[in-house]
C-alpha positions as CSV (number, residue, x, y, z in Angstrom):
1,M,28.7,-29.6,-29.9
2,L,26.8,-31.5,-32.0
3,N,23.7,-30.1,-31.3
4,G,25.3,-26.6,-31.3
5,L,25.0,-26.0,-27.2
6,R,28.8,-26.0,-26.6
7,T,28.7,-22.0,-26.7
8,R,26.1,-21.7,-24.3
9,V,28.0,-23.6,-21.1
10,V,31.4,-23.2,-19.6
11,I,33.2,-26.0,-19.3
12,E,35.7,-27.1,-16.2
13,T,38.3,-29.2,-15.4
14,D,40.4,-30.2,-12.3
15,G,42.4,-33.0,-10.9
16,K,46.1,-32.4,-10.4
17,L,46.7,-29.1,-12.1
18,M,50.1,-27.9,-11.3
19,T,51.8,-26.1,-13.9
20,G,51.3,-23.9,-17.2
21,R,51.4,-26.9,-19.5
22,D,48.6,-28.6,-17.2
23,V,46.2,-25.8,-18.1
24,L,47.2,-25.8,-21.9
25,V,46.5,-29.6,-22.4
26,A,43.2,-28.9,-20.3
27,A,42.3,-26.2,-22.7
28,L,43.3,-27.9,-25.7
29,L,40.9,-31.0,-24.6
30,G,37.9,-28.5,-24.3
31,A,38.2,-26.7,-20.7
32,E,37.9,-22.9,-20.4
33,E,37.6,-23.1,-16.2
34,F,40.1,-24.5,-14.4
35,G,39.8,-26.0,-10.6
36,F,43.4,-26.0,-8.6
37,A,43.0,-27.9,-5.5
38,T,46.5,-29.4,-4.1
39,A,49.0,-27.4,-5.7
40,P,47.6,-23.5,-3.9
41,L,47.2,-25.8,-0.7
42,V,50.8,-26.7,-0.9
43,T,51.6,-23.2,-1.4
44,M,49.9,-22.2,1.8
45,G,52.5,-24.7,3.9
46,C,50.5,-28.3,3.1
47,V,53.1,-31.2,3.6
48,M,50.5,-33.8,2.3
49,M,50.6,-35.5,6.0
50,R,47.1,-36.6,4.5
51,V,45.6,-36.6,7.9
52,C,42.9,-34.0,6.9
53,N,40.1,-36.3,8.3
54,L,42.0,-37.3,11.7
55,D,42.1,-33.3,12.7
56,T,45.7,-33.7,13.8
57,C,47.6,-31.3,10.2
58,P,50.6,-30.7,11.8
59,M,50.5,-27.4,9.5
60,G,47.3,-26.1,11.1
61,I,45.3,-26.1,7.8
62,A,42.8,-29.0,7.9
63,T,42.1,-28.8,11.7
64,Q,39.7,-26.8,14.4
65,N,42.3,-27.5,17.1
66,P,43.5,-24.3,18.5
67,E,47.0,-25.2,18.9
68,L,47.8,-26.8,15.5
69,R,46.1,-23.8,13.7
70,K,48.6,-21.4,15.4
71,R,51.0,-23.3,13.1
72,F,49.5,-22.1,9.9
73,A,51.7,-19.6,8.1
74,G,50.3,-19.3,4.4
75,K,49.3,-15.9,2.9
76,P,46.8,-15.2,0.1
77,E,49.9,-13.6,-1.5
78,Y,51.6,-17.1,-1.9
79,I,48.8,-18.4,-4.0
80,V,49.0,-15.4,-6.2
81,N,52.2,-15.8,-7.0
82,F,51.9,-19.4,-7.7
83,M,49.4,-18.4,-10.2
84,H,51.4,-15.9,-11.8
85,F,53.7,-18.7,-12.6
86,V,51.4,-20.3,-14.0
87,A,50.0,-18.0,-16.0
88,Q,53.6,-17.2,-17.2
89,E,54.1,-20.8,-18.4
90,L,51.0,-20.8,-20.2
91,R,51.9,-17.6,-22.1
92,E,55.2,-19.0,-22.9
93,Y,53.8,-22.1,-24.3
94,M,51.0,-19.8,-26.3
95,A,53.7,-18.0,-27.6
96,K,55.4,-21.0,-29.3
97,L,52.1,-22.1,-30.6
98,G,51.3,-18.5,-32.1
99,I,48.1,-18.4,-29.9
100,R,47.2,-14.9,-29.0
101,T,43.9,-15.5,-26.5
102,V,43.0,-18.5,-24.1
103,D,39.8,-18.6,-26.3
104,E,41.8,-19.5,-29.1
105,L,43.3,-22.6,-27.3
106,I,40.0,-24.4,-26.4
107,G,38.9,-27.6,-28.0
108,R,42.0,-27.3,-30.8
109,T,42.7,-31.3,-30.3
110,D,44.9,-31.0,-33.6
111,L,47.7,-29.6,-31.9
112,L,48.0,-32.3,-29.7
113,Y,49.6,-35.6,-30.3
114,K,50.0,-39.1,-28.9
115,K,53.5,-39.8,-27.5
116,S,55.3,-43.2,-29.2
117,D,56.1,-44.6,-25.7
118,N,51.9,-44.8,-24.8
119,G,51.3,-48.4,-26.1
120,N,48.3,-49.5,-27.4
121,I,46.0,-46.9,-25.8
122,D,43.6,-45.5,-28.4
123,F,43.0,-41.5,-28.1
124,S,40.9,-41.1,-31.3
125,E,37.8,-40.3,-29.4
126,I,39.2,-37.5,-27.4
127,L,41.6,-36.2,-30.2
128,C,38.8,-36.0,-32.4
129,S,38.5,-32.9,-34.4
130,S,36.0,-33.8,-36.9
131,F,33.6,-31.2,-36.2
132,E,33.4,-28.1,-38.9
133,N,34.4,-25.8,-35.9
134,S,36.3,-28.0,-33.3
135,N,37.5,-24.7,-31.7
136,Q,34.1,-23.7,-30.0
137,Y,33.7,-22.2,-26.5
138,F,31.7,-20.3,-24.1
139,K,29.9,-17.0,-25.9
140,K,28.1,-14.3,-23.6
141,S,26.2,-13.7,-26.5
142,D,24.8,-17.1,-26.7
143,I,23.9,-16.9,-22.9
144,Y,20.5,-18.6,-22.3
145,D,17.8,-16.3,-21.1
146,F,16.0,-17.5,-18.1
147,E,13.6,-14.5,-18.4
148,L,13.6,-14.2,-14.4
149,E,12.2,-10.9,-14.9
150,K,9.0,-12.5,-15.3
151,T,9.2,-14.7,-12.5
152,A,6.7,-14.2,-9.5
153,D,9.5,-13.1,-7.3
154,E,10.1,-10.2,-9.6
155,T,6.6,-9.3,-11.0
156,V,4.7,-9.6,-7.5
157,L,7.1,-9.9,-4.2
158,M,9.7,-7.6,-5.2
159,K,6.5,-4.7,-6.5
160,K,4.6,-5.4,-3.2
161,L,7.3,-5.8,-0.7
162,G,10.2,-4.0,-2.0
163,S,9.5,-0.6,-0.1
164,A,8.9,-2.7,2.9
165,L,12.2,-4.3,2.2
166,K,14.0,-1.5,2.2
167,N,12.3,0.1,5.3
168,K,12.6,-3.1,7.3
169,T,8.7,-2.8,7.5
170,K,6.6,-6.1,8.6
171,K,4.0,-6.8,6.0
172,T,1.7,-9.2,4.6
173,I,0.2,-10.1,1.5
174,E,-1.6,-12.8,-0.6
175,T,-0.9,-14.0,-4.2
176,E,-1.8,-17.0,-6.4
177,V,0.6,-19.5,-7.4
178,K,0.7,-22.0,-10.1
179,N,2.8,-25.2,-10.5
180,T,5.3,-23.3,-12.8
181,D,6.4,-21.0,-10.4
182,R,9.8,-22.8,-9.8
183,A,11.8,-21.5,-6.6
184,F,9.0,-19.4,-5.6
185,G,10.2,-16.8,-2.8
186,T,14.4,-17.8,-3.9
187,L,14.9,-14.6,-5.1
188,F,13.4,-12.3,-2.8
189,G,15.0,-14.3,-0.2
190,A,18.0,-13.4,-2.0
191,E,17.3,-10.2,-1.4
192,I,16.6,-10.2,1.8
193,T,19.9,-11.4,2.7
194,R,21.9,-8.9,0.5
195,K,20.0,-6.1,2.1
196,W,20.2,-7.4,5.9
197,G,22.3,-10.2,6.0
198,E,21.5,-14.0,6.9
199,A,19.3,-13.7,10.1
200,A,18.6,-9.8,10.9
201,L,15.1,-9.9,10.6
202,E,12.7,-10.9,13.2
203,D,10.7,-14.2,12.4
204,D,7.5,-13.4,9.9
205,T,8.7,-10.0,9.0
206,F,7.4,-10.5,5.5
207,T,4.3,-13.2,5.1
208,V,3.2,-14.1,1.7
209,K,0.0,-16.2,1.8
210,C,-0.3,-18.2,-1.3
211,H,-3.3,-20.3,-3.0
212,G,-3.2,-23.0,-5.6
213,S,-0.1,-25.4,-6.2
214,G,3.5,-24.8,-5.3
215,G,5.8,-25.4,-8.3
216,Q,9.3,-27.1,-7.6
217,S,11.5,-25.8,-5.1
218,F,9.0,-23.6,-3.4
219,G,10.6,-21.6,-0.3
220,A,14.1,-22.5,-1.7
221,F,16.9,-21.4,0.5
222,I,14.5,-18.8,1.9
223,P,16.3,-16.5,4.8
224,K,14.6,-15.8,8.1
225,G,12.3,-13.1,8.4
226,L,10.4,-14.5,5.5
227,T,7.1,-16.7,5.8
228,L,5.3,-18.4,3.0
229,E,2.1,-19.6,3.7
230,L,0.4,-22.0,1.0
231,T,-2.8,-23.0,1.0
232,G,-3.3,-26.0,-1.6
233,D,-0.3,-28.6,-2.6
234,S,3.5,-28.1,-3.5
235,N,5.9,-30.1,-5.6
236,D,9.1,-31.8,-5.5
237,Y,11.9,-30.2,-3.3
238,F,9.4,-28.1,-1.2
239,G,11.6,-26.0,1.2
240,K,15.2,-27.2,-0.2
241,G,17.9,-25.9,1.2
242,L,16.0,-23.9,3.6
243,S,18.0,-20.9,5.5
244,G,15.9,-19.7,8.6
245,G,13.1,-19.1,7.3
246,K,9.4,-20.7,7.4
247,L,7.1,-22.8,5.4
248,I,3.6,-23.6,5.8
249,L,1.4,-25.5,3.9
250,Y,-2.0,-27.1,4.5
251,P,-5.1,-28.1,1.9
252,S,-7.9,-25.7,1.7
253,K,-10.8,-25.9,4.0
254,N,-12.9,-27.1,1.6
255,A,-11.0,-29.8,0.4
256,G,-13.2,-33.0,-0.1
257,F,-10.3,-35.0,1.6
258,R,-8.4,-35.8,4.9
259,A,-5.4,-33.9,5.4
260,D,-3.3,-36.6,7.2
261,E,-4.4,-39.4,4.5
262,N,-3.4,-37.5,1.5
263,I,-0.3,-35.9,-0.2
264,I,0.2,-32.3,-0.4
265,A,4.0,-31.9,-0.6
266,G,6.5,-33.9,-3.5
267,N,9.3,-35.5,-2.9
268,V,12.7,-34.8,-1.0
269,A,11.2,-31.9,1.1
270,L,13.4,-30.1,3.0
271,Y,16.3,-31.3,1.1
272,G,19.6,-29.9,2.8
273,A,17.6,-27.5,5.1
274,T,20.5,-25.8,7.4
275,S,17.6,-23.7,9.4
276,G,14.1,-22.5,9.7
277,K,10.7,-24.3,10.2
278,A,8.5,-26.1,8.0
279,F,4.8,-27.6,8.6
280,I,3.2,-29.5,6.4
281,S,-0.6,-30.5,7.3
282,G,-0.7,-33.7,5.0
283,I,1.6,-36.6,3.9
284,A,5.1,-35.7,2.1
285,G,6.6,-37.6,-0.5
286,E,9.9,-39.9,-0.7
287,R,12.8,-38.6,1.1
288,F,11.3,-35.9,3.3
289,C,14.1,-34.0,5.2
290,V,17.4,-36.1,3.7
291,R,20.7,-34.0,4.7
292,N,18.3,-31.9,6.8
293,S,21.1,-30.0,8.8
294,G,19.5,-27.8,11.4
295,A,15.8,-27.3,10.7
296,V,12.5,-28.1,12.2
297,A,9.7,-29.8,10.3
298,V,6.3,-31.4,10.9
299,C,4.6,-33.6,8.4
300,E,1.5,-36.3,8.7
301,G,3.1,-39.2,6.7
302,V,6.1,-39.5,5.0
303,G,7.3,-41.9,1.9
304,D,10.6,-44.3,1.6
305,H,13.7,-43.0,3.1
306,G,12.2,-40.2,5.3
307,C,15.6,-38.3,7.0
308,E,18.0,-40.0,4.9
309,Y,21.5,-38.7,6.0
310,M,20.0,-36.6,8.1
311,T,22.6,-34.5,10.2
312,G,21.1,-32.1,12.6
313,G,17.5,-30.5,13.2
314,R,14.2,-31.9,14.4
315,A,11.8,-34.1,11.9
316,V,8.2,-34.7,13.3
317,I,6.2,-37.3,11.4
318,L,2.5,-37.4,13.3
319,G,1.8,-40.7,11.0
320,N,3.0,-43.8,9.0
321,T,6.7,-43.4,7.0
322,G,7.7,-45.7,4.2
323,K,10.2,-48.6,4.6
324,N,14.2,-47.2,5.0
325,F,13.7,-44.6,7.0
326,A,16.9,-42.8,8.6
327,A,19.0,-44.2,6.3
328,G,22.6,-42.9,7.2
329,M,21.4,-40.7,9.5
330,S,23.8,-39.5,11.6
331,G,22.5,-36.3,13.5
332,G,19.5,-34.8,15.1
333,I,16.5,-36.0,16.3
334,A,13.2,-37.4,14.9
335,Y,9.9,-38.1,16.5
336,V,7.7,-40.5,14.8
337,L,4.3,-41.3,16.0
338,D,3.7,-45.3,15.7
339,E,0.3,-45.9,16.8
340,S,0.3,-49.5,15.0
341,R,3.5,-50.3,16.7
342,D,5.6,-51.6,13.6
343,L,7.8,-48.8,13.1
344,Y,10.6,-50.8,13.9
345,T,10.3,-52.9,10.3
346,R,10.6,-49.6,8.3
347,V,13.6,-48.4,9.9
348,N,17.1,-48.8,8.5
349,K,18.9,-50.0,12.1
350,A,22.3,-49.3,10.9
351,S,23.3,-46.2,13.0
352,I,20.2,-45.5,15.0
353,S,18.1,-46.4,18.6
354,L,14.8,-46.5,18.5
355,E,13.3,-45.6,21.8
356,S,10.3,-44.2,24.1
357,V,9.6,-40.2,24.6
358,T,10.2,-40.5,28.1
359,N,13.3,-37.8,28.8
360,K,11.0,-34.6,30.6
361,Y,13.1,-32.3,27.8
362,D,12.2,-34.4,25.1
363,I,8.5,-34.8,25.8
364,I,8.3,-30.9,26.4
365,E,10.2,-30.6,23.0
366,L,7.8,-32.5,20.8
367,R,4.5,-30.9,22.5
368,N,6.1,-27.5,21.5
369,I,6.4,-27.9,17.8
370,I,3.3,-30.1,17.8
371,E,1.2,-27.2,19.3
372,E,3.3,-24.7,16.4
373,H,2.4,-26.9,13.9
374,F,-1.4,-26.6,14.9
375,E,-1.1,-22.9,15.5
376,A,0.4,-22.6,12.1
377,T,-1.7,-25.1,10.2
378,G,-5.1,-25.6,11.9
379,S,-4.4,-29.4,11.7
380,E,-6.9,-31.7,12.9
381,K,-4.0,-34.7,13.4
382,A,-2.4,-32.1,15.4
383,K,-5.2,-30.8,17.6
384,K,-6.3,-34.7,18.3
385,I,-2.8,-35.6,19.6
386,L,-2.6,-32.5,21.6
387,D,-6.7,-33.1,23.5
388,D,-5.0,-36.6,24.4
389,F,-1.7,-35.9,24.7
390,A,-0.7,-37.9,27.9
391,V,-1.9,-41.0,25.9
392,Y,-0.5,-40.1,22.5
393,I,2.7,-39.7,24.0
394,G,3.5,-43.3,24.4
395,K,2.7,-43.7,21.0
396,F,5.5,-41.9,19.9
397,K,9.1,-43.2,18.9
398,K,12.4,-41.3,19.4
399,I,15.1,-42.2,16.7
400,I,18.4,-40.7,17.5
401,P,21.9,-42.0,16.2
402,H,24.1,-43.4,18.2
403,D,27.1,-41.5,18.1
404,Y,25.0,-38.3,18.3
405,A,23.3,-39.1,21.5
406,K,26.6,-39.8,22.6
407,I,28.4,-37.0,22.2
408,Q,24.9,-34.7,23.1
409,S,25.1,-36.2,26.6
410,T,28.8,-35.5,26.7
411,I,28.1,-31.8,26.0
412,L,25.2,-31.8,28.1
413,A,27.9,-33.2,31.2
414,L,30.6,-30.5,30.2
415,E,27.8,-27.9,30.2
416,E,26.9,-28.7,33.4
417,K,30.5,-28.3,34.8
418,G,30.5,-24.3,33.7
419,M,31.6,-24.6,30.2
420,S,30.2,-22.6,27.3
421,S,28.2,-24.6,24.2
422,E,31.1,-23.9,22.0
423,Q,33.7,-25.1,24.6
424,A,31.8,-28.2,25.4
425,E,31.1,-28.8,21.8
426,I,34.6,-29.1,20.8
427,E,35.8,-30.7,23.7
428,A,32.8,-33.5,23.5
429,F,34.6,-34.0,20.3
430,Y,38.1,-34.9,21.1
431,I,36.4,-37.0,23.8
432,S,34.4,-38.9,21.2
433,K,37.3,-39.1,19.1
434,K,40.2,-40.5,22.1
435,E,37.1,-42.9,22.8
436,A,36.8,-44.3,19.2
């Protein structure tokens, strides 16, 4: 408000909003959106047992147990009815105050007063109405114009690939990028999803060969069917939220440096990726693959905190890691080339095990990923490993969380007994709970 920015933003509040009066007070304090959680949950049958994390909800709400889910009796109409009551009570209070619209309520702290039994609590900073116009609220006319029509997605990708997108026609284009082209590919990826769904296209349906320096969040959230190949380097958040697409990054053939000795992708690459593949011929910065939950990612070295909070997918590091690798990792597998035999000094050992790659399935998986990395990037490091794979396999370490390893072996055993993958996963979950 001091800087004249209040009309550009929408303020939301939540936390035990249950009545029309709660909404009224929140609005008077400055909110224009209201988040409800507990009350609508109760209208759907919740009895507040507070066992949501145990998968034993007696009302069938917070559970994956099919028997318990049969007990769920909630209906959308119950929530609609509840919200009508909230709105009706709010209207009654507004009528008493002589206020016609919710916009007129927002920020009117002059209509609030301190109860006499609140002791020595000082509300002066909260109930301050010293601004010339304390009744400020979001106005559509003041929305900041991000000028999305000027982005490379709109000016290049949609123009060159628009017709191919309509017809599902395979097409490859080339373009230059610069580090101010933020979230390159994201808007076009959203169009793919709107038009064809999340995973309707084949891999590499649309391939964009880029040259230059990728801006922040290059390839963020791109879906299956879209491949972005970048010759150059990329900024932070490369492949953030990758959702089925493919990312390929390597330096120019004329670069005067070795790819496996230089950083070409910034910090937090593959943050929160859910699926897809990323191949980086070079070193990535800190927090590589943090919260990765399903993507396959390859690079040739990482900074500190690699694979932090990772819950799924595969990470292959063909080089050194920084400190605190695999901190909070609870799922997925990381294969790390440990040529100096000192990886154990940089791994966070709280939840993972560090072992040699000896299982034949692991060996096949690792080799296939490295081969794909080489085919995509032409990586010299990958070629060197593949040419002498029998020797190099002994230098790799497999990093896997203890609980993930246990549940994976249970799933495999159940599948061998004839269960489907989905049935085996559910049963393995309950077995692990009983053991715990």
